[in-house]
C-alpha positions as CSV (number, residue, x, y, z in Angstrom):
1,M,-14.4,-7.3,-88.4
2,S,-12.9,-8.3,-85.0
3,S,-16.1,-7.3,-83.1
4,R,-18.3,-9.4,-85.4
5,V,-16.1,-12.4,-84.7
6,W,-16.4,-12.0,-80.9
7,Q,-20.1,-11.5,-81.1
8,Q,-20.6,-14.7,-83.1
9,A,-18.4,-16.7,-80.6
10,W,-20.5,-15.3,-77.7
11,D,-23.8,-16.3,-79.4
12,A,-22.5,-19.7,-80.1
13,A,-21.5,-20.2,-76.4
14,Q,-24.9,-19.2,-75.0
15,P,-26.5,-22.7,-75.2
16,R,-23.6,-24.2,-73.4
17,L,-23.7,-21.5,-70.6
18,H,-27.4,-22.0,-70.1
19,S,-27.0,-25.7,-69.7
20,I,-24.2,-25.2,-67.1
21,R,-26.4,-22.7,-65.2
22,D,-29.3,-25.2,-65.1
23,V,-27.1,-27.9,-63.7
24,L,-25.8,-25.7,-61.0
25,A,-29.3,-24.6,-60.0
26,S,-30.7,-28.1,-59.9
27,P,-31.3,-29.6,-56.3
28,T,-29.4,-32.7,-57.3
29,F,-26.2,-30.9,-57.8
30,P,-23.8,-31.5,-54.8
31,R,-23.0,-28.4,-52.8
32,P,-20.3,-27.9,-50.3
33,N,-21.4,-28.0,-46.7
34,P,-21.4,-24.6,-45.0
35,R,-18.9,-23.8,-42.3
36,I,-20.0,-25.0,-38.9
37,I,-19.2,-22.7,-36.0
38,R,-19.8,-24.4,-32.7
39,V,-18.5,-21.5,-30.6
40,G,-21.0,-19.1,-32.2
41,Q,-24.0,-21.3,-31.3
42,L,-22.9,-21.7,-27.7
43,D,-22.3,-18.0,-27.4
44,A,-25.7,-17.3,-28.8
45,E,-27.3,-19.4,-26.0
46,L,-25.3,-17.6,-23.4
47,L,-26.3,-14.2,-24.8
48,D,-30.0,-15.1,-24.8
49,A,-29.7,-16.2,-21.1
50,E,-27.9,-13.0,-20.2
51,L,-30.5,-10.9,-22.0
52,V,-33.3,-12.5,-20.0
53,H,-31.5,-11.9,-16.8
54,I,-30.8,-8.2,-17.6
55,L,-34.5,-7.7,-18.3
56,I,-35.8,-9.6,-15.2
57,E,-33.4,-8.0,-12.7
58,P,-34.9,-4.4,-12.5
59,V,-38.4,-5.7,-12.4
60,S,-37.6,-8.1,-9.6
61,K,-36.0,-5.3,-7.6
62,A,-39.1,-3.2,-8.1
63,L,-41.3,-6.0,-6.9
64,A,-39.1,-6.5,-3.9
65,T,-39.5,-2.9,-2.9
66,V,-43.2,-3.1,-3.1
67,N,-43.6,-6.4,-1.4
68,A,-40.8,-8.8,-0.5
69,S,-42.9,-11.9,-1.0
70,M,-44.0,-10.9,-4.5
71,K,-40.5,-11.5,-5.9
72,S,-40.4,-15.1,-4.8
73,R,-44.0,-15.8,-5.7
74,F,-44.1,-14.3,-9.2
75,E,-40.5,-14.5,-10.4
76,P,-41.1,-17.7,-12.6
77,E,-44.1,-16.0,-14.2
78,L,-42.0,-12.9,-14.8
79,A,-39.3,-14.9,-16.5
80,L,-41.9,-16.7,-18.6
81,L,-43.4,-13.4,-19.8
82,V,-40.0,-12.0,-20.7
83,Q,-39.0,-15.1,-22.6
84,L,-42.3,-15.2,-24.5
85,V,-41.9,-11.5,-25.5
86,L,-38.4,-12.1,-26.7
87,Y,-39.4,-15.2,-28.6
88,R,-42.2,-13.4,-30.3
89,F,-40.0,-10.5,-31.6
90,S,-36.9,-12.6,-32.4
91,V,-37.4,-16.2,-33.4
92,W,-41.0,-15.8,-34.5
93,S,-40.3,-12.7,-36.6
94,S,-36.8,-13.3,-38.0
95,G,-36.2,-17.0,-37.4
96,A,-33.3,-16.3,-35.0
97,S,-32.9,-15.2,-31.4
98,Y,-31.1,-12.0,-30.5
99,G,-28.0,-14.0,-29.4
100,A,-28.1,-15.8,-32.8
101,M,-28.5,-12.6,-34.7
102,L,-25.4,-11.2,-33.0
103,Q,-23.5,-14.3,-34.0
104,G,-24.7,-14.2,-37.6
105,L,-26.9,-17.3,-37.3
106,R,-30.5,-18.3,-37.9
107,Y,-32.7,-21.4,-37.7
108,S,-33.2,-23.5,-40.7
109,V,-34.7,-26.8,-41.6
110,P,-32.4,-28.7,-44.0
111,S,-35.1,-31.3,-44.9
112,S,-37.3,-28.7,-46.5
113,G,-34.6,-27.3,-48.8
114,L,-31.4,-25.3,-48.6
115,N,-31.6,-22.6,-45.8
116,S,-35.4,-22.8,-45.6
117,R,-37.0,-21.1,-42.7
118,P,-39.0,-23.2,-40.3
119,S,-42.8,-23.1,-40.6
120,R,-45.1,-21.4,-38.1
121,R,-46.4,-24.7,-36.7
122,L,-42.8,-25.8,-36.1
123,L,-42.0,-22.5,-34.4
124,I,-45.0,-22.9,-32.1
125,I,-43.9,-26.4,-31.1
126,H,-40.3,-25.2,-30.6
127,G,-41.4,-22.3,-28.4
128,A,-43.7,-24.5,-26.3
129,L,-40.9,-27.0,-25.7
130,T,-38.2,-24.4,-25.0
131,I,-40.2,-22.0,-22.8
132,L,-43.5,-23.6,-21.5
133,V,-42.2,-27.0,-20.6
134,P,-39.3,-25.7,-18.4
135,Y,-41.7,-23.3,-16.7
136,F,-44.2,-26.1,-15.8
137,R,-41.3,-28.4,-14.7
138,N,-40.0,-25.7,-12.3
139,R,-43.4,-25.0,-10.9
140,L,-44.1,-28.7,-10.4
141,H,-40.8,-29.2,-8.7
142,A,-41.4,-26.3,-6.3
143,H,-44.9,-27.6,-5.5
144,A,-43.6,-31.1,-4.8
145,L,-40.9,-29.8,-2.4
146,S,-43.2,-27.4,-0.6
147,H,-45.7,-30.3,0.0
148,A,-43.1,-32.8,1.0
149,W,-43.5,-35.3,-1.8
150,P,-40.1,-36.9,-1.2
151,D,-41.0,-37.6,2.4
152,A,-44.3,-39.3,1.7
153,P,-44.7,-43.1,2.2
154,A,-43.6,-45.4,-0.5
155,S,-47.1,-46.5,-1.3
156,D,-48.4,-42.9,-1.6
157,I,-49.1,-41.6,-5.1
158,R,-47.1,-38.4,-4.4
159,R,-44.0,-40.5,-3.7
160,R,-44.4,-42.4,-6.9
161,A,-45.0,-39.1,-8.8
162,W,-41.8,-37.7,-7.3
163,A,-39.9,-40.8,-8.3
164,A,-41.2,-40.5,-11.9
165,L,-40.3,-36.9,-12.0
166,T,-36.8,-37.6,-10.8
167,S,-36.4,-40.4,-13.3
168,L,-37.5,-38.1,-16.1
169,E,-35.0,-35.4,-15.0
170,T,-32.2,-38.0,-14.9
171,A,-33.0,-39.3,-18.3
172,H,-33.2,-35.8,-19.7
173,G,-29.8,-35.0,-18.2
174,A,-28.2,-38.1,-19.7
175,F,-29.7,-37.4,-23.2
176,S,-28.6,-33.8,-23.0
177,L,-25.0,-35.0,-22.3
178,L,-25.1,-37.4,-25.2
179,N,-26.5,-34.7,-27.5
180,F,-23.8,-32.2,-26.4
181,V,-21.1,-34.7,-27.2
182,A,-22.7,-35.3,-30.6
183,F,-22.9,-31.5,-31.1
184,L,-19.2,-31.1,-30.4
185,W,-18.6,-33.9,-32.9
186,N,-20.6,-32.5,-35.9
187,G,-21.9,-29.1,-34.7
188,R,-25.4,-29.6,-36.1
189,Y,-28.0,-29.7,-33.2
190,R,-27.2,-27.7,-30.1
191,T,-30.1,-29.0,-27.9
192,I,-32.3,-32.1,-27.8
193,I,-35.3,-30.0,-28.9
194,D,-33.4,-28.8,-32.0
195,R,-32.5,-32.4,-32.8
196,F,-36.1,-33.6,-32.3
197,L,-37.5,-30.9,-34.6
198,A,-34.6,-31.0,-37.0
199,M,-33.9,-27.3,-36.5
200,R,-30.3,-26.1,-36.5
201,L,-28.5,-22.9,-36.5
202,E,-26.7,-22.0,-39.7
203,P,-24.9,-18.9,-41.0
204,S,-27.3,-16.3,-42.3
205,Q,-24.7,-15.3,-45.0
206,A,-22.7,-17.3,-47.4
207,L,-19.5,-15.6,-46.6
208,I,-18.6,-15.7,-42.9
209,K,-16.2,-13.1,-41.6
210,R,-15.3,-13.3,-37.9
211,D,-13.5,-10.2,-36.7
212,V,-12.1,-10.9,-33.3
213,S,-11.7,-7.7,-31.2
214,Y,-9.1,-7.8,-28.4
215,E,-10.1,-4.5,-26.9
216,F,-12.2,-5.9,-24.2
217,M,-9.7,-8.6,-23.4
218,N,-6.9,-6.1,-23.1
219,R,-9.0,-3.9,-20.8
220,Q,-9.7,-6.9,-18.6
221,M,-6.1,-7.9,-18.5
222,V,-5.0,-4.4,-17.5
223,W,-7.7,-4.1,-14.8
224,H,-6.7,-7.6,-13.5
225,A,-3.1,-6.6,-13.3
226,F,-3.9,-3.3,-11.5
227,T,-6.1,-5.2,-9.0
228,E,-3.4,-7.7,-8.3
229,F,-0.9,-4.8,-7.7
230,L,-3.3,-3.1,-5.3
231,L,-3.8,-6.4,-3.4
232,F,0.0,-6.7,-3.1
233,L,0.6,-3.1,-2.1
234,L,-2.2,-2.2,0.3
235,P,-1.1,-4.6,3.1
236,L,2.3,-2.9,3.1
237,I,0.9,0.6,3.7
238,N,0.2,1.8,7.2
239,P,-2.8,4.1,7.0
240,R,-2.1,5.7,10.4
241,S,1.4,6.6,9.3
242,V,0.1,8.0,6.0
243,A,-2.5,10.1,7.8
244,R,0.0,11.3,10.3
245,R,2.4,12.4,7.5
246,L,-0.4,14.2,5.7
247,T,-1.4,16.0,8.9
248,S,2.2,17.1,9.5
249,T,2.5,18.3,5.9
250,F,-0.7,20.4,6.2
251,S,0.4,21.7,9.5
252,S,3.7,22.9,8.1
253,I,2.0,24.5,5.1
254,F,-0.6,26.4,7.1
255,P,0.6,28.9,9.8
256,T,0.5,27.8,13.4
257,P,-1.1,30.0,16.0
258,S,1.0,32.4,18.0
259,P,2.1,31.8,21.6
260,T,-0.4,34.3,22.8
261,Q,-3.2,32.5,21.1
262,K,-2.0,29.2,22.7
263,I,-2.1,30.9,26.2
264,R,-5.5,32.3,25.6
265,A,-6.9,29.1,24.3
266,P,-5.2,26.2,26.2
267,K,-5.4,22.7,24.7
268,R,-8.0,20.5,26.1
269,G,-8.3,16.8,25.5
270,K,-11.4,14.6,25.2
271,Y,-11.5,13.9,28.9
272,Y,-10.1,17.1,30.3
273,S,-13.0,17.4,32.8
274,L,-12.6,13.8,34.2
275,P,-11.8,13.8,37.9
276,P,-8.0,13.5,38.4
277,D,-8.3,10.3,40.5
278,Q,-9.7,8.4,37.5
279,C,-7.9,7.1,34.4
280,A,-9.0,8.8,31.2
281,I,-7.8,5.8,29.1
282,C,-10.0,3.4,31.0
283,A,-12.9,5.8,30.5
284,E,-12.2,5.9,26.8
285,N,-12.0,2.1,26.5
286,A,-15.2,1.7,28.4
287,S,-17.0,4.2,26.1
288,L,-15.7,2.2,23.0
289,N,-16.8,-1.2,24.4
290,V,-20.5,-0.4,24.8
291,N,-22.7,-3.5,24.2
292,L,-25.4,-2.2,21.9
293,G,-27.2,-5.6,21.9
294,D,-28.3,-5.2,25.5
295,A,-29.9,-1.8,26.2
296,A,-29.7,-2.1,30.0
297,G,-26.1,-3.2,29.8
298,A,-25.2,-0.5,27.4
299,L,-26.7,2.2,29.6
300,A,-25.0,0.8,32.6
301,S,-21.5,0.5,31.0
302,Y,-21.6,3.7,29.0
303,T,-20.1,6.8,30.5
304,P,-21.5,10.0,29.0
305,A,-19.4,13.0,28.2
306,F,-18.4,15.0,31.2
307,P,-19.6,18.6,31.5
308,A,-17.2,21.4,31.0
309,S,-16.5,22.1,34.6
310,S,-13.2,22.5,36.5
311,N,-11.2,19.6,37.8
312,S,-11.6,20.8,41.4
313,D,-15.4,20.8,41.2
314,A,-15.3,17.4,39.6
315,G,-13.1,16.0,42.3
316,D,-15.3,17.4,45.0
317,N,-18.4,15.9,43.4
318,N,-16.7,12.5,43.1
319,S,-15.5,12.5,46.7
320,E,-19.0,13.3,48.0
321,G,-20.4,10.3,46.2
322,D,-20.6,6.8,47.7
323,G,-18.2,4.0,46.6
324,E,-15.0,4.1,44.6
325,P,-14.7,6.0,41.3
326,P,-15.8,4.2,38.2
327,Y,-12.3,4.3,36.6
328,P,-9.8,4.1,39.4
329,I,-6.1,4.4,38.6
330,T,-4.1,1.2,39.4
331,T,-0.3,1.4,39.5
332,P,-0.2,5.2,38.7
333,Y,2.3,6.5,36.3
334,L,3.0,10.2,35.6
335,A,3.2,11.2,32.0
336,S,5.5,13.9,30.7
337,C,2.6,16.2,30.4
338,G,1.8,16.0,34.1
339,H,-1.3,13.8,34.1
340,V,-1.5,10.4,35.8
341,Y,-2.7,7.2,34.2
342,C,-2.7,3.5,34.9
343,Y,0.5,1.7,34.2
344,T,-1.0,-0.9,31.8
345,C,-3.1,1.7,29.9
346,L,-0.2,4.2,29.5
347,A,2.3,1.5,28.5
348,E,-0.1,0.1,25.9
349,R,-0.8,3.5,24.3
350,M,2.9,4.5,24.2
351,L,3.9,1.1,22.7
352,R,1.2,1.5,20.1
353,A,2.4,5.0,19.2
354,A,6.0,3.7,18.9
355,D,4.9,0.9,16.6
356,D,3.1,3.4,14.4
357,G,6.2,5.5,14.1
358,S,4.9,8.6,15.8
359,C,6.9,10.9,18.1
360,G,4.6,10.5,21.0
361,W,1.1,9.7,22.3
362,T,-1.6,12.4,22.6
363,C,-2.8,12.9,26.2
364,L,-6.6,12.6,26.6
365,R,-6.7,15.4,29.1
366,C,-4.5,18.2,27.7
367,A,-3.9,17.0,24.1
368,E,-0.1,17.3,24.5
369,E,2.3,14.7,23.2
370,V,3.5,12.3,25.8
371,R,7.1,11.3,25.2
372,S,8.0,9.7,28.6
373,A,6.4,8.4,31.8
374,D,7.7,7.7,35.3
375,R,6.3,5.9,38.3
376,Y,4.1,8.1,40.5
377,R,4.9,7.8,44.2
378,L,3.0,9.0,47.3
379,E,4.9,9.2,50.6
380,S,3.8,10.4,54.0
381,E,6.5,12.3,56.0
382,G,5.6,14.0,59.3
383,G,1.9,14.6,58.4
384,N,2.9,16.0,55.0
385,L,1.9,14.3,51.8
386,R,4.9,14.2,49.5
387,R,4.6,13.4,45.8
388,S,7.6,12.4,43.7
389,T,8.6,10.5,40.6
390,L,11.5,8.1,40.1
391,G,13.2,10.5,37.7
392,G,13.1,13.3,40.4
393,A,11.5,15.7,38.0
394,E,8.8,16.7,40.4
395,I,8.6,17.1,44.2
396,E,5.6,18.5,46.1
397,N,4.9,18.7,49.8
398,V,1.3,19.2,50.9
399,G,0.8,20.4,54.4
400,D,2.3,23.3,56.4
401,G,5.2,23.7,54.1
402,D,5.3,25.4,50.7
403,K,5.1,23.7,47.3
404,E,8.2,23.3,45.3
405,R,8.2,22.5,41.6
406,S,10.9,22.0,39.0
407,D,11.1,24.0,35.8
408,A,10.0,21.0,33.8
409,E,6.7,20.9,35.7
410,S,6.0,24.7,35.5
411,S,6.5,24.6,31.7
412,Q,3.6,22.2,31.3
413,G,1.0,24.6,32.8
414,D,-1.2,24.5,35.9
415,E,-4.0,22.4,34.5
416,G,-4.2,18.9,36.0
417,S,-1.2,19.5,38.3
418,E,-2.8,18.7,41.6
419,F,-4.0,15.1,42.4
420,D,-5.7,13.5,45.4
421,F,-5.6,9.8,45.3
422,G,-6.4,8.8,48.9
423,S,-5.0,5.7,50.6
424,E,-5.8,3.2,47.9
425,F,-2.4,3.7,46.3
426,G,-0.5,2.9,49.5
427,S,3.0,4.1,49.9
428,G,3.7,3.7,46.2
429,T,7.1,2.1,46.9
430,G,8.7,-0.2,44.4
431,S,9.3,0.7,40.7
432,L,8.1,-0.7,37.4
433,G,10.6,1.5,35.6
434,S,10.1,4.5,33.3
435,Y,9.2,4.8,29.6
436,A,10.4,7.4,27.1
437,F,10.6,7.8,23.4
438,T,14.3,7.6,22.4
439,G,16.3,8.0,19.2
440,S,14.5,9.4,16.2
441,E,11.1,9.1,17.9
442,A,11.9,11.4,20.8
């Protein structure tokens, strides 16, 4: 009984329901405007431009490897080809570009009905105005600049054509600005071409759901904070000190050679074969300051590596030559290892080592650490050549007498212990002081 009553009520309501459905389906029934998303339309334009750039870049690099001039000559045609292919498989086929598809938008013509797709003729006009017209404009602009249209006389037709082209560009820029302001106001037409053809981007679905993902933003923020931290930390780190600490750590881990091995294989520096009357630091500085721009000057200023010969042979060969040595020692100072250098060179290296926090400077002749330096003096007494230092650590008489050496000199070895400087150093009187690493550096 109850089911029959409900069936009769349903049948009696059918005419009324059909009339309501017809009213809703009629085109005269007012419908709510769809939600306008301005950011999605602008993002779609940026995505389309980025897609064109991604596709053009590898082809441009390939053309540049084949011929450098081909990239500049055919880059506009390459961009035109890529844009035409993308337009064919996006707007022509589905009514929306790839950027608009990612944003959930598509082109529609409101004047032809609700969410109606644009016709083929309208798409052809739209493609020609958005792709072909900018291509011809760029080509004409490049041709005018290459043929000096702006510099032509005022009565020349090229100058008038350039003025007309400039006026058109100015007018287009002004109308684009006004259209963009109107787009921000109502969000209907993104470009002048869309407004002229009455084509606008609308949501492809009735229900719009915008899920904002913060994963990329969080990744960018973390990377930015890490980069800022590195930019703040790196200037505070001394790479030489870090390298020195790592070297000392590895040397403490790995076993050091035995004393017998050290005796059998004495240390040799980079300039161990340089004659003793020349400064090894000056030689190193000269080798590092080679002017590679001038081949003749580079060959003249560059000093090649010395052969592995004894110091006595090198000194004999240097004394037999004409002229003074290439790197003479001025204001000689005796390092703690027993080798002589220029005062300015040795002081600069020791100060640099002290600033770096090292215990000493490595000698270029014997590879020993130099911890102190004293003034080197030459005095002539009764036909004998006497060598001494201000600290009194070494005294040597050359002549009929015997040679006397202190224990400090004998511990440094025999290499590089004899020097022959000639008369260019004079008596060596007067003192510039002595240098030594003190405190925790010594």
